[in-house]
N, CA, C and O atoms as a GROMACS GRO file, in nm:
protein
  352
    1MET      N    1  -1.266   2.600  -1.725
    1MET     CA    2  -1.135   2.554  -1.688
    1MET      C    3  -1.140   2.509  -1.542
    1MET      O    4  -1.226   2.553  -1.466
    2HIS      N    5  -1.049   2.424  -1.505
    2HIS     CA    6  -1.038   2.376  -1.368
    2HIS      C    7  -0.900   2.415  -1.315
    2HIS      O    8  -0.800   2.395  -1.382
    3ALA      N    9  -0.896   2.472  -1.195
    3ALA     CA   10  -0.769   2.519  -1.141
    3ALA      C   11  -0.754   2.477  -0.994
    3ALA      O   12  -0.850   2.442  -0.927
    4ARG      N   13  -0.630   2.483  -0.948
    4ARG     CA   14  -0.598   2.459  -0.807
    4ARG      C   15  -0.497   2.565  -0.765
    4ARG      O   16  -0.418   2.611  -0.846
    5HIS      N   17  -0.500   2.603  -0.638
    5HIS     CA   18  -0.407   2.704  -0.587
    5HIS      C   19  -0.356   2.657  -0.452
    5HIS      O   20  -0.429   2.657  -0.353
    6PHE      N   21  -0.230   2.617  -0.450
    6PHE     CA   22  -0.170   2.565  -0.327
    6PHE      C   23  -0.118   2.679  -0.242
    6PHE      O   24  -0.061   2.776  -0.293
    7SER      N   25  -0.136   2.668  -0.113
    7SER     CA   26  -0.101   2.772  -0.018
    7SER      C   27   0.042   2.758   0.029
    7SER      O   28   0.107   2.655   0.011
    8SER      N   29   0.090   2.864   0.090
    8SER     CA   30   0.220   2.860   0.156
    8SER      C   31   0.209   2.771   0.279
    8SER      O   32   0.107   2.775   0.348
    9PRO      N   33   0.310   2.690   0.308
    9PRO     CA   34   0.305   2.605   0.427
    9PRO      C   35   0.286   2.687   0.556
    9PRO      O   36   0.231   2.636   0.654
   10ALA      N   37   0.329   2.813   0.556
   10ALA     CA   38   0.315   2.898   0.675
   10ALA      C   39   0.172   2.944   0.698
   10ALA      O   40   0.140   2.996   0.805
   11SER      N   41   0.084   2.926   0.599
   11SER     CA   42  -0.054   2.976   0.611
   11SER      C   43  -0.142   2.886   0.697
   11SER      O   44  -0.248   2.928   0.742
   12GLY      N   45  -0.099   2.763   0.719
   12GLY     CA   46  -0.181   2.670   0.797
   12GLY      C   47  -0.279   2.591   0.712
   12GLY      O   48  -0.350   2.506   0.766
   13THR      N   49  -0.285   2.617   0.583
   13THR     CA   50  -0.372   2.540   0.493
   13THR      C   51  -0.286   2.485   0.380
   13THR      O   52  -0.181   2.540   0.347
   14LEU      N   53  -0.332   2.377   0.321
   14LEU     CA   54  -0.260   2.318   0.209
   14LEU      C   55  -0.301   2.377   0.075
   14LEU      O   56  -0.221   2.391  -0.017
   15GLU      N   57  -0.430   2.411   0.067
   15GLU     CA   58  -0.483   2.457  -0.062
   15GLU      C   59  -0.598   2.553  -0.038
   15GLU      O   60  -0.684   2.529   0.046
   16ASP      N   61  -0.600   2.663  -0.114
   16ASP     CA   62  -0.712   2.756  -0.108
   16ASP      C   63  -0.826   2.697  -0.190
   16ASP      O   64  -0.804   2.637  -0.295
   17ALA      N   65  -0.947   2.713  -0.140
   17ALA     CA   66  -1.062   2.658  -0.211
   17ALA      C   67  -1.085   2.730  -0.344
   17ALA      O   68  -1.084   2.666  -0.450
   18VAL      N   69  -1.104   2.860  -0.340
   18VAL     CA   70  -1.126   2.939  -0.461
   18VAL      C   71  -1.054   3.072  -0.442
   18VAL      O   72  -1.070   3.138  -0.339
   19THR      N   73  -0.976   3.111  -0.541
   19THR     CA   74  -0.902   3.237  -0.530
   19THR      C   75  -0.917   3.321  -0.655
   19THR      O   76  -0.899   3.272  -0.767
   20GLY      N   77  -0.949   3.447  -0.635
   20GLY     CA   78  -0.960   3.539  -0.747
   20GLY      C   79  -0.825   3.569  -0.810
   20GLY      O   80  -0.816   3.586  -0.931
   21THR      N   81  -0.720   3.575  -0.728
   21THR     CA   82  -0.589   3.607  -0.783
   21THR      C   83  -0.541   3.496  -0.876
   21THR      O   84  -0.490   3.524  -0.984
   22ALA      N   85  -0.556   3.372  -0.835
   22ALA     CA   86  -0.515   3.260  -0.921
   22ALA      C   87  -0.600   3.256  -1.048
   22ALA      O   88  -0.548   3.230  -1.156
   23SER      N   89  -0.729   3.280  -1.036
   23SER     CA   90  -0.818   3.276  -1.152
   23SER      C   91  -0.789   3.390  -1.248
   23SER      O   92  -0.792   3.371  -1.369
   24GLY      N   93  -0.760   3.508  -1.195
   24GLY     CA   94  -0.730   3.623  -1.280
   24GLY      C   95  -0.605   3.600  -1.364
   24GLY      O   96  -0.604   3.629  -1.484
   25VAL      N   97  -0.501   3.548  -1.302
   25VAL     CA   98  -0.377   3.519  -1.374
   25VAL      C   99  -0.400   3.411  -1.479
   25VAL      O  100  -0.349   3.420  -1.590
   26LEU      N  101  -0.478   3.309  -1.444
   26LEU     CA  102  -0.508   3.202  -1.540
   26LEU      C  103  -0.585   3.258  -1.660
   26LEU      O  104  -0.562   3.216  -1.773
   27GLY      N  105  -0.677   3.351  -1.634
   27GLY     CA  106  -0.753   3.412  -1.743
   27GLY      C  107  -0.664   3.488  -1.840
   27GLY      O  108  -0.679   3.476  -1.961
   28ALA      N  109  -0.570   3.566  -1.787
   28ALA     CA  110  -0.476   3.640  -1.873
   28ALA      C  111  -0.385   3.543  -1.949
   28ALA      O  112  -0.358   3.564  -2.068
   29TYR      N  113  -0.339   3.439  -1.883
   29TYR     CA  114  -0.255   3.339  -1.948
   29TYR      C  115  -0.331   3.272  -2.063
   29TYR      O  116  -0.276   3.253  -2.172
   30TYR      N  117  -0.456   3.236  -2.038
   30TYR     CA  118  -0.539   3.171  -2.140
   30TYR      C  119  -0.553   3.260  -2.263
   30TYR      O  120  -0.536   3.214  -2.376
   31ARG      N  121  -0.583   3.387  -2.240
   31ARG     CA  122  -0.599   3.480  -2.353
   31ARG      C  123  -0.468   3.502  -2.428
   31ARG      O  124  -0.469   3.518  -2.550
   32ARG      N  125  -0.358   3.504  -2.359
   32ARG     CA  126  -0.228   3.531  -2.421
   32ARG      C  127  -0.175   3.412  -2.499
   32ARG      O  128  -0.125   3.427  -2.610
   33PHE      N  129  -0.185   3.292  -2.440
   33PHE     CA  130  -0.116   3.177  -2.498
   33PHE      C  131  -0.207   3.069  -2.558
   33PHE      O  132  -0.160   2.988  -2.638
   34ILE      N  133  -0.333   3.066  -2.521
   34ILE     CA  134  -0.421   2.958  -2.568
   34ILE      C  135  -0.525   3.008  -2.667
   34ILE      O  136  -0.538   2.952  -2.776
   35SER      N  137  -0.598   3.111  -2.631
   35SER     CA  138  -0.703   3.162  -2.720
   35SER      C  139  -0.701   3.314  -2.719
   35SER      O  140  -0.753   3.378  -2.627
   36ARG      N  141  -0.642   3.371  -2.822
   36ARG     CA  142  -0.633   3.517  -2.829
   36ARG      C  143  -0.767   3.581  -2.862
   36ARG      O  144  -0.787   3.700  -2.838
   37SER      N  145  -0.860   3.504  -2.917
   37SER     CA  146  -0.992   3.556  -2.951
   37SER      C  147  -1.069   3.586  -2.823
   37SER      O  148  -1.064   3.509  -2.727
   38GLU      N  149  -1.140   3.698  -2.824
   38GLU     CA  150  -1.224   3.730  -2.708
   38GLU      C  151  -1.366   3.681  -2.726
   38GLU      O  152  -1.447   3.695  -2.635
   39ARG      N  153  -1.398   3.625  -2.839
   39ARG     CA  154  -1.526   3.559  -2.868
   39ARG      C  155  -1.646   3.627  -2.804
   39ARG      O  156  -1.712   3.567  -2.719
   40GLY      N  157  -1.675   3.748  -2.843
   40GLY     CA  158  -1.791   3.817  -2.790
   40GLY      C  159  -1.773   3.860  -2.646
   40GLY      O  160  -1.871   3.893  -2.579
   41LYS      N  161  -1.650   3.859  -2.599
   41LYS     CA  162  -1.617   3.903  -2.463
   41LYS      C  163  -1.689   3.821  -2.356
   41LYS      O  164  -1.724   3.874  -2.250
   42GLN      N  165  -1.711   3.694  -2.383
   42GLN     CA  166  -1.770   3.605  -2.284
   42GLN      C  167  -1.667   3.576  -2.176
   42GLN      O  168  -1.548   3.564  -2.206
   43PRO      N  169  -1.711   3.564  -2.050
   43PRO     CA  170  -1.612   3.534  -1.945
   43PRO      C  171  -1.568   3.388  -1.949
   43PRO      O  172  -1.641   3.300  -1.995
   44LEU      N  173  -1.449   3.364  -1.901
   44LEU     CA  174  -1.405   3.227  -1.877
   44LEU      C  175  -1.464   3.187  -1.743
   44LEU      O  176  -1.475   3.270  -1.652
   45ILE      N  177  -1.502   3.063  -1.728
   45ILE     CA  178  -1.550   3.012  -1.600
   45ILE      C  179  -1.441   2.920  -1.547
   45ILE      O  180  -1.406   2.821  -1.611
   46ILE      N  181  -1.388   2.953  -1.430
   46ILE     CA  182  -1.282   2.874  -1.370
   46ILE      C  183  -1.334   2.815  -1.241
   46ILE      O  184  -1.373   2.888  -1.149
   47GLU      N  185  -1.335   2.682  -1.234
   47GLU     CA  186  -1.383   2.614  -1.113
   47GLU      C  187  -1.264   2.574  -1.027
   47GLU      O  188  -1.157   2.539  -1.078
   48GLN      N  189  -1.286   2.579  -0.896
   48GLN     CA  190  -1.182   2.540  -0.802
   48GLN      C  191  -1.247   2.479  -0.679
   48GLN      O  192  -1.369   2.485  -0.663
   49GLY      N  193  -1.166   2.420  -0.594
   49GLY     CA  194  -1.211   2.375  -0.463
   49GLY      C  195  -1.268   2.236  -0.454
   49GLY      O  196  -1.300   2.191  -0.344
   50PHE      N  197  -1.283   2.166  -0.564
   50PHE     CA  198  -1.344   2.033  -0.561
   50PHE      C  199  -1.261   1.936  -0.477
   50PHE      O  200  -1.315   1.851  -0.406
   51GLU      N  201  -1.129   1.948  -0.486
   51GLU     CA  202  -1.040   1.855  -0.415
   51GLU      C  203  -1.042   1.874  -0.264
   51GLU      O  204  -1.006   1.784  -0.190
   52VAL      N  205  -1.084   1.993  -0.219
   52VAL     CA  206  -1.089   2.018  -0.074
   52VAL      C  207  -1.232   2.025  -0.022
   52VAL      O  208  -1.255   2.068   0.091
   53GLY      N  209  -1.329   1.982  -0.105
   53GLY     CA  210  -1.469   1.976  -0.062
   53GLY      C  211  -1.536   2.111  -0.047
   53GLY      O  212  -1.634   2.123   0.026
   54ARG      N  213  -1.485   2.215  -0.115
   54ARG     CA  214  -1.545   2.349  -0.108
   54ARG      C  215  -1.550   2.406  -0.248
   54ARG      O  216  -1.475   2.497  -0.282
   55GLU      N  217  -1.642   2.352  -0.331
   55GLU     CA  218  -1.650   2.387  -0.472
   55GLU      C  219  -1.691   2.533  -0.491
   55GLU      O  220  -1.769   2.589  -0.414
   56GLY      N  221  -1.637   2.592  -0.595
   56GLY     CA  222  -1.675   2.727  -0.631
   56GLY      C  223  -1.629   2.758  -0.771
   56GLY      O  224  -1.557   2.680  -0.834
   57SER      N  225  -1.671   2.874  -0.821
   57SER     CA  226  -1.628   2.914  -0.954
   57SER      C  227  -1.610   3.066  -0.958
   57SER      O  228  -1.670   3.140  -0.880
   58VAL      N  229  -1.527   3.108  -1.050
   58VAL     CA  230  -1.498   3.249  -1.070
   58VAL      C  231  -1.515   3.279  -1.219
   58VAL      O  232  -1.468   3.203  -1.303
   59GLN      N  233  -1.582   3.389  -1.250
   59GLN     CA  234  -1.590   3.435  -1.388
   59GLN      C  235  -1.473   3.531  -1.410
   59GLN      O  236  -1.445   3.615  -1.325
   60VAL      N  237  -1.406   3.517  -1.524
   60VAL     CA  238  -1.289   3.599  -1.553
   60VAL      C  239  -1.302   3.660  -1.692
   60VAL      O  240  -1.326   3.590  -1.790
   61TRP      N  241  -1.287   3.791  -1.698
   61TRP     CA  242  -1.279   3.863  -1.824
   61TRP      C  243  -1.137   3.915  -1.837
   61TRP      O  244  -1.091   3.990  -1.751
   62ALA      N  245  -1.067   3.877  -1.943
   62ALA     CA  246  -0.931   3.925  -1.968
   62ALA      C  247  -0.931   3.986  -2.108
   62ALA      O  248  -0.942   3.914  -2.207
   63THR      N  249  -0.918   4.117  -2.115
   63THR     CA  250  -0.921   4.186  -2.244
   63THR      C  251  -0.789   4.259  -2.267
   63THR      O  252  -0.724   4.304  -2.173
   64MET      N  253  -0.751   4.268  -2.394
   64MET     CA  254  -0.627   4.336  -2.429
   64MET      C  255  -0.631   4.480  -2.380
   64MET      O  256  -0.732   4.549  -2.394
   65HIS      N  257  -0.519   4.524  -2.323
   65HIS     CA  258  -0.504   4.661  -2.275
   65HIS      C  259  -0.359   4.701  -2.300
   65HIS      O  260  -0.271   4.672  -2.219
   66GLY      N  261  -0.335   4.768  -2.412
   66GLY     CA  262  -0.198   4.800  -2.451
   66GLY      C  263  -0.125   4.671  -2.484
   66GLY      O  264  -0.172   4.592  -2.565
   67GLU      N  265  -0.011   4.650  -2.422
   67GLU     CA  266   0.066   4.526  -2.443
   67GLU      C  267   0.030   4.417  -2.343
   67GLU      O  268   0.081   4.306  -2.352
   68GLY      N  269  -0.057   4.448  -2.248
   68GLY     CA  270  -0.096   4.351  -2.145
   68GLY      C  271  -0.245   4.324  -2.150
   68GLY      O  272  -0.308   4.336  -2.255
   69TYR      N  273  -0.301   4.287  -2.036
   69TYR     CA  274  -0.442   4.252  -2.025
   69TYR      C  275  -0.505   4.322  -1.906
   69TYR      O  276  -0.443   4.336  -1.801
   70ALA      N  277  -0.628   4.365  -1.925
   70ALA     CA  278  -0.708   4.415  -1.814
   70ALA      C  279  -0.792   4.296  -1.768
   70ALA      O  280  -0.860   4.232  -1.849
   71VAL      N  281  -0.788   4.266  -1.640
   71VAL     CA  282  -0.856   4.147  -1.588
   71VAL      C  283  -0.963   4.189  -1.488
   71VAL      O  284  -0.937   4.269  -1.397
   72ARG      N  285  -1.083   4.134  -1.505
   72ARG     CA  286  -1.192   4.153  -1.408
   72ARG      C  287  -1.238   4.015  -1.364
   72ARG      O  288  -1.238   3.921  -1.444
   73ILE      N  289  -1.275   4.003  -1.240
   73ILE     CA  290  -1.325   3.875  -1.189
   73ILE      C  291  -1.457   3.899  -1.116
   73ILE      O  292  -1.483   4.009  -1.068
   74ALA      N  293  -1.538   3.795  -1.109
   74ALA     CA  294  -1.664   3.801  -1.036
   74ALA      C  295  -1.695   3.662  -0.984
   74ALA      O  296  -1.651   3.562  -1.041
   75GLY      N  297  -1.770   3.657  -0.878
   75GLY     CA  298  -1.811   3.529  -0.820
   75GLY      C  299  -1.882   3.554  -0.689
   75GLY      O  300  -1.903   3.668  -0.649
   76CYS      N  301  -1.918   3.450  -0.624
   76CYS     CA  302  -1.983   3.460  -0.493
   76CYS      C  303  -1.886   3.412  -0.386
   76CYS      O  304  -1.802   3.326  -0.411
   77ALA      N  305  -1.900   3.468  -0.268
   77ALA     CA  306  -1.812   3.429  -0.158
   77ALA      C  307  -1.896   3.405  -0.034
   77ALA      O  308  -2.010   3.451  -0.024
   78CYS      N  309  -1.840   3.332   0.060
   78CYS     CA  310  -1.906   3.310   0.187
   78CYS      C  311  -1.803   3.320   0.300
   78CYS      O  312  -1.684   3.299   0.278
   79PHE      N  313  -1.850   3.353   0.417
   79PHE     CA  314  -1.763   3.364   0.534
   79PHE      C  315  -1.714   3.226   0.574
   79PHE      O  316  -1.794   3.133   0.584
   80VAL      N  317  -1.584   3.212   0.596
   80VAL     CA  318  -1.529   3.084   0.636
   80VAL      C  319  -1.474   3.090   0.777
   80VAL      O  320  -1.505   3.004   0.860
   81GLU      N  321  -1.394   3.190   0.805
   81GLU     CA  322  -1.328   3.197   0.934
   81GLU      C  323  -1.281   3.339   0.961
   81GLU      O  324  -1.243   3.411   0.868
   82GLU      N  325  -1.285   3.379   1.085
   82GLU     CA  326  -1.232   3.509   1.124
   82GLU      C  327  -1.104   3.487   1.203
   82GLU      O  328  -1.099   3.400   1.291
   83LEU      N  329  -1.001   3.565   1.173
   83LEU     CA  330  -0.878   3.553   1.248
   83LEU      C  331  -0.810   3.688   1.254
   83LEU      O  332  -0.836   3.776   1.172
   84GLU      N  333  -0.724   3.702   1.350
   84GLU     CA  334  -0.647   3.825   1.368
   84GLU      C  335  -0.500   3.795   1.351
   84GLU      O  336  -0.449   3.697   1.405
   85ILE      N  337  -0.433   3.878   1.276
   85ILE     CA  338  -0.291   3.859   1.252
   85ILE      C  339  -0.216   3.973   1.319
   85ILE      O  340  -0.243   4.090   1.293
   86HIS      N  341  -0.123   3.938   1.404
   86HIS     CA  342  -0.042   4.039   1.475
   86HIS      C  343   0.098   4.038   1.419
   86HIS      O  344   0.160   3.932   1.406
   87GLN      N  345   0.147   4.155   1.388
   87GLN     CA  346   0.284   4.166   1.338
   87GLN      C  347   0.379   4.183   1.456
   87GLN      O  348   0.347   4.253   1.553
   88PRO      N  349   0.495   4.120   1.449
   88PRO     CA  350   0.590   4.131   1.561
   88PRO      C  351   0.649   4.271   1.572
   88PRO      O  352   0.731   4.296   1.661
   0.00000   0.00000   0.00000
């Protein structure tokens, strides 16, 4: 699957390159509304970041857990920037 995750205007960026939170939610949505089969429990591969020149992918496992889904994600990450946030 291919996904995009737009940032809050207050964050200073327009779009996150790759996000586990967006991919995890998409995985649960896919299992709930598109393909209820877990097909051997293979992970979904969700690619992101192509539009901002920072390609990446996340593996997502979404399995039934009661009335909801248990979601696990995996992928590789790299250091992009260090910053400090001060609360008023």
